C-alpha positions in Angstrom: -44.9 132.3 29.8 -48.2 130.6 30.6 -50.0 127.9 28.7 -53.5 126.3 28.6 -54.0 126.5 32.4 -54.2 130.2 32.2 -55.9 130.3 28.8 -58.9 128.6 30.5 -59.3 131.5 32.9 -61.3 134.7 32.3 -59.1 137.2 30.5 -59.2 139.7 33.4 -58.2 137.0 35.9 -55.4 135.8 33.7 -54.0 139.3 33.2 -54.1 139.9 37.0 -52.0 136.7 37.5 -49.5 137.8 34.8 -49.3 141.3 36.4 -48.4 139.8 39.8 -45.6 137.9 38.0 -44.4 141.1 36.3 -44.2 142.9 39.7 -42.2 140.0 41.2 -39.8 139.7 38.3 -39.2 143.4 38.0 -37.6 143.3 41.4 -35.9 139.9 41.0 -32.6 141.1 39.7 -33.0 139.0 36.5 -33.2 140.5 33.1 -36.9 141.0 32.4 -39.3 142.9 30.2 -43.0 143.2 30.9 -44.0 141.6 27.5 -42.1 138.5 28.4 -44.9 137.6 31.0 -47.6 136.5 28.6 -49.9 133.6 27.7 -48.6 131.7 24.7 -51.6 130.8 22.6 -52.6 127.4 21.5 -53.0 128.9 18.1 -51.2 131.8 16.5 -52.7 134.4 14.2 -52.5 132.1 11.2 -53.6 129.0 12.9 -50.2 127.8 14.0 -50.2 125.9 17.3 -47.5 127.9 19.2 -47.3 125.6 22.2 -47.0 122.5 20.1 -44.4 124.1 17.8 -42.2 125.0 20.8 -42.5 121.4 22.1 -41.5 120.0 18.7 -38.5 122.4 18.5 -37.4 121.3 22.0 -37.6 117.6 21.1 -35.6 117.9 17.9 -33.2 120.3 19.4 -32.4 117.9 22.2 -32.2 115.0 19.7 -29.8 117.0 17.5 -32.0 116.6 14.4 -33.0 120.3 14.1 -31.4 121.9 11.0 -29.9 118.7 9.6 -31.6 117.6 6.4 -29.9 114.2 6.5 -31.7 113.2 9.8 -35.3 112.4 10.2 -37.1 114.5 12.8 -39.3 113.2 15.6 -42.9 114.2 16.2 -44.3 115.2 19.6 -47.5 114.3 21.3 -47.8 116.2 24.6 -50.5 115.4 27.1 -50.7 118.3 29.5 -53.2 119.1 32.2 -55.5 121.3 30.1 -54.6 120.6 26.5 -53.0 118.1 24.1 -50.4 119.1 21.5 -49.7 117.1 18.3 -46.9 118.3 16.0 -45.0 116.4 13.3 -43.5 116.7 9.8 -45.7 115.3 7.1 -45.8 115.4 3.3 -49.6 114.9 3.2 -51.9 117.7 2.0 -53.3 119.6 5.0 -56.1 122.1 5.5 -54.4 125.6 5.7 -55.2 126.1 9.4 -53.3 122.9 10.3 -50.4 123.4 7.9 -47.3 125.3 9.1 -43.9 126.0 7.6 -40.8 126.2 9.9 -37.4 127.2 8.6 -34.2 126.3 10.4 -31.1 127.4 8.6 -31.3 125.9 5.1 -33.9 123.3 6.1 -37.6 123.9 5.7 -40.1 121.7 7.6 -43.7 121.3 6.6 -45.6 120.6 9.8 -49.0 119.5 11.1 -49.5 121.2 14.4 -52.6 121.6 16.6 -53.4 122.3 20.2 -56.5 120.6 21.6 -57.8 122.7 24.4 -59.9 121.0 27.1 -58.5 117.6 26.3 -55.5 117.6 28.7 -55.6 115.0 31.4 -56.9 117.0 34.3 -59.6 118.9 32.4 -60.7 115.7 30.6 -61.0 114.0 34.0 -63.4 116.6 35.2 -65.3 116.7 31.9 -65.7 113.0 32.0 -67.3 113.0 35.4 -69.6 115.8 34.3 -70.6 113.7 31.3 -71.2 110.6 33.4 -73.3 112.4 35.9 -75.4 114.5 33.5 -77.8 112.1 31.6 -81.4 112.4 32.5 -81.0 115.3 34.9 -84.4 116.9 33.9 -86.3 113.8 34.9 -84.3 113.3 38.1 -84.3 116.9 39.4 -87.9 116.9 40.7 -87.2 117.7 44.3 -85.5 120.6 46.1 -82.6 118.4 46.8 -82.5 115.5 44.3 -79.9 112.8 44.9 -78.8 110.0 42.6 -75.8 107.8 42.0 -74.0 107.4 38.7 -71.6 104.7 37.6 -68.0 105.7 37.7 -65.9 103.2 35.8 -62.8 105.3 36.1 -62.4 104.9 39.9 -61.5 101.6 41.6 -64.1 99.9 43.7 -64.4 100.8 47.4 -63.6 104.5 47.0 -66.2 106.8 48.7 -66.1 110.4 47.5 -67.1 113.2 49.8 -70.5 114.6 49.3 -70.7 117.7 47.1 -73.3 119.9 45.5 -73.5 120.7 41.8 -75.6 123.7 40.8 -77.6 123.1 37.7 -78.0 125.7 35.0 -81.4 127.4 34.6 -82.0 125.7 31.3 -82.2 122.4 33.0 -84.5 123.3 36.0 -87.6 125.4 36.2 -86.4 126.8 39.5 -83.1 127.0 41.4 -82.5 123.4 42.6 -79.4 121.7 43.8 -78.7 118.3 42.3 -76.2 116.1 44.2 -74.9 113.2 42.0 -72.9 110.6 43.9 -70.2 108.6 42.0 -70.6 104.9 42.5 -67.1 103.6 41.9 -67.2 100.4 39.8 -63.6 100.2 38.5 -64.1 99.0 34.9 -61.2 99.7 32.5 -63.1 98.9 29.4 -66.1 101.2 30.4 -63.7 104.0 31.4 -61.9 103.7 28.0 -65.2 103.8 26.2 -66.3 106.9 28.1 -63.0 108.5 27.4 -63.4 107.7 23.7 -66.8 109.4 23.7 -65.2 112.5 25.3 -62.5 112.7 22.6 -65.2 112.6 19.9 -67.3 115.4 21.4 -68.1 118.0 18.7 -67.3 115.6 15.8 -70.7 116.4 14.3 -69.3 119.9 13.5 -66.4 118.4 11.4 -66.0 120.2 8.0 -63.0 118.0 6.8 -63.0 114.6 5.2 -61.9 113.1 8.5 -61.9 114.3 12.1 -60.3 112.1 14.7 -60.5 114.4 17.7 -63.6 116.4 18.0 -64.0 118.7 15.0 -60.3 118.9 14.3 -58.4 117.3 11.4 -55.6 114.9 12.3 -53.7 113.1 9.5 -52.0 109.7 9.9 -49.1 109.9 12.2 -45.8 109.8 10.2 -42.5 108.8 11.6 -41.2 108.5 15.1 -42.8 110.2 18.1 -42.1 111.3 21.7 -45.0 111.1 24.1 -44.4 113.5 27.0 -45.8 115.0 30.2 -48.7 112.9 31.5 -47.8 110.1 29.1 -44.5 109.9 31.0 -45.9 110.3 34.5 -48.4 107.6 33.9 -45.8 105.3 32.4 -43.5 105.9 35.4 -46.2 105.2 37.9 -46.9 101.8 36.4 -43.2 101.1 35.9 -43.5 100.5 32.1 -40.8 100.3 29.5 -41.0 102.9 26.8 -41.0 100.6 23.7 -43.9 98.4 24.9 -45.9 101.3 26.3 -49.4 100.8 24.9 -49.8 97.1 25.2 -48.3 97.1 28.7 -50.3 100.1 29.8 -53.5 98.3 28.8 -52.7 95.4 31.1 -51.5 97.6 33.9 -54.6 99.9 33.6 -57.0 96.9 33.7 -55.3 95.5 36.8 -55.3 98.9 38.6 -58.9 99.9 37.7 -60.3 96.5 38.8 -58.4 96.7 42.1 -59.8 97.3 45.5 -59.3 100.9 46.7 -58.1 100.0 50.2 -55.5 97.6 48.9 -54.3 100.2 46.3 -53.8 102.8 49.1 -51.7 100.4 51.1 -49.6 99.5 48.0 -49.0 103.2 47.1 -48.6 104.8 50.4 -46.5 107.7 49.1 -49.3 108.9 46.9 -52.3 110.9 48.2 -55.9 110.1 47.2 -56.1 112.8 44.6 -53.0 111.5 42.8 -54.1 107.9 42.9 -57.5 108.6 41.7 -56.2 109.8 38.3 -54.3 106.7 37.3 -57.2 104.5 36.4 -58.6 107.3 34.2 -55.2 108.3 32.8 -54.4 104.7 31.7 -57.8 104.4 29.9 -57.6 107.9 28.5 -54.2 107.3 27.0 -55.4 104.1 25.3 -58.5 105.9 24.0 -56.4 108.8 22.8 -53.4 107.1 21.1 -54.9 103.7 20.0 -58.6 104.3 19.6 -58.5 107.9 18.3 -55.0 108.5 16.7 -54.8 104.8 15.5 -51.5 104.0 17.0 -51.1 100.1 17.1 -50.8 98.6 20.5 -47.4 97.0 19.6 -46.1 100.2 17.9 -42.4 100.7 18.6 -42.2 104.2 17.1 -43.3 106.0 20.3 -40.8 106.7 23.1 -42.3 107.9 26.4 -39.9 110.5 27.8 -39.7 113.8 29.6 -35.9 114.4 29.1 -33.3 113.6 26.5 -29.7 113.8 27.6 -30.7 115.7 30.6 -32.6 118.3 28.6 -36.3 118.8 29.4 -38.5 118.0 26.4 -41.2 120.6 26.8 -42.4 123.9 25.3 -40.2 126.0 27.6 -37.0 124.7 26.1 -38.4 125.3 22.6 -39.3 128.8 23.6 -35.8 129.3 24.9 -34.3 128.1 21.6 -36.4 130.7 19.8 -35.7 133.4 22.3 -31.9 132.6 22.3 -31.7 133.2 18.5 -34.4 136.0 18.3 -31.8 138.5 17.0 -31.0 136.4 14.0 -32.9 135.6 10.8 -36.3 133.9 10.7 -37.3 130.5 11.8 -41.0 130.4 12.5 -42.3 131.9 9.3 -45.9 131.4 8.2 -46.7 131.2 4.6 -47.1 134.7 3.0 -44.8 136.4 5.5 -42.0 137.9 3.5 -40.3 140.5 5.7 -38.9 140.8 9.2 -41.3 143.7 9.8 -44.2 141.3 9.2 -42.7 138.8 11.7 -42.4 141.5 14.4 -45.9 142.8 13.7 -47.4 139.4 14.2 -45.4 138.7 17.4 -43.0 136.2 15.8 -39.5 135.7 17.0 -37.3 135.1 13.9 -34.7 132.4 14.4 -31.9 131.0 12.2 -29.2 128.4 12.8 -25.9 129.0 11.0 -25.5 127.2 7.7 -28.2 124.7 8.5 -25.8 122.4 10.5 -27.1 120.4 13.4 -25.8 121.8 16.7 -23.1 119.7 18.4 -23.9 118.0 21.7 -21.4 120.2 23.5 -23.2 123.3 22.2 -26.6 121.9 23.2 -25.3 121.1 26.7 -23.9 124.7 27.1 -27.2 126.1 25.9 -29.0 123.9 28.5 -26.9 125.6 31.3 -28.0 129.0 29.9 -31.6 127.7 29.7 -31.6 126.7 33.4 -30.2 130.2 34.3 -32.7 131.9 32.0 -35.6 129.9 33.6 -34.6 130.4 37.2 -36.9 133.4 37.6 -39.5 131.9 35.3 -40.2 128.9 37.5 -41.9 131.0 40.2 -44.5 132.2 37.6 -44.8 129.2 35.3 -48.3 127.9 34.6 -49.4 124.9 32.5 
């Protein structure tokens, strides 16, 4: 299964990559069917965020709260490389395209779920530099090779990027001209955070709801506890932060890192290459802009745990997909409103799932399923894209 990284590619290119995986897996000796090599969509046919739903299932499966009506579930905020997933249970009224019903045994969950493509950390990093270097291009591009510097607050002072050319679209220039913008690293956490906030609000003028927090998408108030995974975790680990004081500590750590001298940073973090180190000023500012400035999570909020595993189980969409796949021969789990028959589920590409009698799975059962998950995923790892 592939996610947002492959969704960003041209359809023909993505299909060629998937076909190469199919060829490899057919001869691997593992159980495999061609339709298992596919791109899971950010949105299903009825607007359901498939990737976010899988991540939510994985989190609550690992926590032992799935299928137990007496236990509160935990929401998931996943910061991937190309997209952000937000999924949680809410009793607030939602626009239909963001409202999803999930049934597990005797328990029905009303979920908000959405996948925000292009807002994952790596794609956002590239988009931010395009945004910073683009103002006033028409007035600057007056020579065959026009050069200028732009302020880059998301890179520590002292970093000197390699020269590179950026081809401008025809709508910007009267003739084919190359414009070479050079980033002038100024290392300013507040400015970087402000730029990230602007990026997260891009497209907000197209909002058709009473409130849009991220672009033109509706996001309600975050209810309950949450797990922040993927790049939230990697950034937290880099700065050595404790989970429960994540945001307030991250702001201090990000400010110190962004305002540092690049040569000293490289000496302190010798095990990291330049490409990895360059991301951490941006990622710290981006996470603050995303969680605090955009989703309104207080800096001292204790409801968010930053993790990538629970009890040795990976908390990501792949485990959630396995849980669904594991029980795909039973009754329905992921049922959109209006679907009333197994035939409809199959026609829309659903994998109906049920857990016996609505009881939460025991830890021993979940551990055994983890072993099977690792065996199931052994062949998948060679062709897993995110």
